[in-house]
NUTOR-352754 format. One record per residue (C-alpha): residue in three letters; x, y, z. Coordinates in steps of 0.5 Angstrom, whole numbers, padded with zeros to 4 digits. Layout:
// residues N
MIFI; Ala; X; Y; Z $
...
This chain:
// residues 133
MIFI; Met; 0000; 0000; 0000 $
MIFI; Leu; 0003; 0007; -0002 $
MIFI; Ile; 0003; 0012; 0004 $
MIFI; Lys; 0002; 0019; 0000 $
MIFI; Lys; 0005; 0025; 0003 $
MIFI; Lys; 0000; 0031; 0004 $
MIFI; Val; 0002; 0038; 0001 $
MIFI; Leu; -0002; 0045; 0002 $
MIFI; Ile; -0001; 0049; -0004 $
MIFI; Val; -0002; 0057; -0002 $
MIFI; Asp; -0001; 0061; -0008 $
MIFI; Gly; -0006; 0067; -0011 $
MIFI; Asn; -0005; 0065; -0018 $
MIFI; Asp; -0010; 0060; -0020 $
MIFI; Met; -0006; 0058; -0026 $
MIFI; Asp; 0000; 0057; -0021 $
MIFI; Arg; -0004; 0053; -0017 $
MIFI; Gln; -0007; 0049; -0022 $
MIFI; Phe; 0000; 0047; -0025 $
MIFI; Leu; 0003; 0045; -0018 $
MIFI; Arg; -0003; 0041; -0016 $
MIFI; Tyr; -0003; 0037; -0023 $
MIFI; Thr; 0005; 0036; -0022 $
MIFI; Leu; 0004; 0033; -0015 $
MIFI; Thr; -0002; 0029; -0016 $
MIFI; Asn; 0001; 0026; -0022 $
MIFI; Ala; 0007; 0024; -0018 $
MIFI; Ser; 0002; 0021; -0013 $
MIFI; Tyr; 0002; 0026; -0007 $
MIFI; Val; -0005; 0029; -0004 $
MIFI; Ala; -0005; 0036; -0006 $
MIFI; Glu; -0010; 0041; -0003 $
MIFI; Ser; -0010; 0049; -0005 $
MIFI; Ala; -0012; 0055; -0002 $
MIFI; Asp; -0011; 0062; -0006 $
MIFI; Asn; -0010; 0066; 0000 $
MIFI; Met; -0007; 0066; 0008 $
MIFI; His; -0014; 0066; 0011 $
MIFI; Lys; -0017; 0060; 0007 $
MIFI; Ala; -0010; 0056; 0008 $
MIFI; Leu; -0011; 0057; 0016 $
MIFI; Gln; -0019; 0055; 0015 $
MIFI; Ile; -0016; 0048; 0011 $
MIFI; Leu; -0011; 0047; 0017 $
MIFI; Asp; -0016; 0047; 0022 $
MIFI; Glu; -0019; 0041; 0019 $
MIFI; Glu; -0013; 0037; 0016 $
MIFI; Ser; -0006; 0036; 0017 $
MIFI; Phe; 0000; 0036; 0012 $
MIFI; Asp; 0007; 0034; 0011 $
MIFI; Ala; 0009; 0040; 0007 $
MIFI; Phe; 0007; 0047; 0004 $
MIFI; Ile; 0009; 0050; -0002 $
MIFI; Ile; 0007; 0058; -0001 $
MIFI; Asp; 0008; 0064; -0006 $
MIFI; Ile; 0011; 0069; -0002 $
MIFI; His; 0009; 0075; -0006 $
MIFI; Met; 0001; 0074; -0005 $
MIFI; Ala; -0002; 0080; -0004 $
MIFI; Glu; -0001; 0084; 0003 $
MIFI; Met; 0005; 0079; 0004 $
MIFI; Glu; 0001; 0074; 0006 $
MIFI; Gly; 0006; 0069; 0004 $
MIFI; Ile; 0011; 0071; 0009 $
MIFI; Lys; 0005; 0072; 0015 $
MIFI; Leu; 0003; 0065; 0014 $
MIFI; Ile; 0010; 0062; 0014 $
MIFI; Lys; 0011; 0066; 0021 $
MIFI; Lys; 0004; 0063; 0023 $
MIFI; Leu; 0006; 0056; 0021 $
MIFI; Arg; 0013; 0057; 0025 $
MIFI; Asp; 0010; 0060; 0031 $
MIFI; Gly; 0005; 0055; 0032 $
MIFI; Lys; 0006; 0048; 0035 $
MIFI; Asn; 0004; 0043; 0030 $
MIFI; Tyr; 0008; 0046; 0024 $
MIFI; His; 0015; 0049; 0027 $
MIFI; Thr; 0019; 0043; 0023 $
MIFI; Thr; 0015; 0042; 0017 $
MIFI; Pro; 0018; 0043; 0010 $
MIFI; Ile; 0016; 0050; 0007 $
MIFI; Leu; 0018; 0051; 0000 $
MIFI; Ala; 0017; 0058; -0002 $
MIFI; Val; 0016; 0060; -0009 $
MIFI; Thr; 0017; 0067; -0012 $
MIFI; Thr; 0018; 0071; -0018 $
MIFI; Ala; 0024; 0074; -0015 $
MIFI; Asn; 0031; 0072; -0014 $
MIFI; Val; 0033; 0077; -0009 $
MIFI; Glu; 0038; 0075; -0004 $
MIFI; Ala; 0035; 0080; 0001 $
MIFI; Leu; 0029; 0076; 0001 $
MIFI; Arg; 0032; 0069; 0001 $
MIFI; Gln; 0036; 0072; 0008 $
MIFI; Lys; 0030; 0074; 0011 $
MIFI; Gly; 0027; 0067; 0009 $
MIFI; Glu; 0032; 0063; 0012 $
MIFI; Thr; 0031; 0067; 0019 $
MIFI; Leu; 0023; 0065; 0018 $
MIFI; Gly; 0025; 0058; 0017 $
MIFI; Ile; 0024; 0057; 0010 $
MIFI; Ser; 0026; 0050; 0008 $
MIFI; Asp; 0028; 0051; 0000 $
MIFI; Trp; 0026; 0056; -0005 $
MIFI; Leu; 0024; 0056; -0013 $
MIFI; Thr; 0024; 0061; -0017 $
MIFI; Lys; 0018; 0062; -0022 $
MIFI; Pro; 0018; 0059; -0027 $
MIFI; Phe; 0020; 0052; -0026 $
MIFI; Ser; 0020; 0045; -0028 $
MIFI; Pro; 0016; 0039; -0025 $
MIFI; His; 0022; 0036; -0025 $
MIFI; Ser; 0025; 0041; -0020 $
MIFI; Leu; 0019; 0042; -0016 $
MIFI; Leu; 0019; 0034; -0015 $
MIFI; Asn; 0027; 0034; -0014 $
MIFI; Ile; 0027; 0039; -0008 $
MIFI; Leu; 0021; 0035; -0005 $
MIFI; Arg; 0025; 0029; -0005 $
MIFI; Lys; 0031; 0033; -0002 $
MIFI; Leu; 0027; 0035; 0004 $
MIFI; Gly; 0025; 0028; 0005 $
MIFI; Val; 0018; 0029; 0003 $
MIFI; Thr; 0017; 0023; -0001 $
MIFI; Asn; 0011; 0018; -0001 $
MIFI; Gln; 0013; 0011; 0002 $
MIFI; His; 0011; 0004; 0001 $
MIFI; Gln; 0008; 0000; 0007 $
MIFI; Phe; 0008; -0007; 0006 $
MIFI; Glu; 0002; -0011; 0010 $
MIFI; Ser; 0004; -0017; 0014 $
MIFI; Leu; 0001; -0023; 0010 $
MIFI; Ala; -0001; -0026; 0017 $
């Protein structure tokens, strides 16, 4: 039996959310998505996740605010967070390191790049073998 990892995608751009969700589901992940921080927090009230993919350039710095909330909370302070951004700005990356961002992807990126980073972060699906007894 395959144990699928659950990933929450939080991105204000509908096309990017669709691309991310499509890529993850085709790689046998369970993918949920939200278009803003408030919807993400509502989802988190009902479900738990193994990783997050968060666009840090959503309106009103919601990506940064969400990451702070996740890291300050008791449930997700060590959960991998992959930040996606359209800017490759070193100052932003330094701030991200202090927030606890696990890794970065600069848009546009390939499905291969996304899946490689998730594997690097240890977010991989696992096979669980049932006993034959």
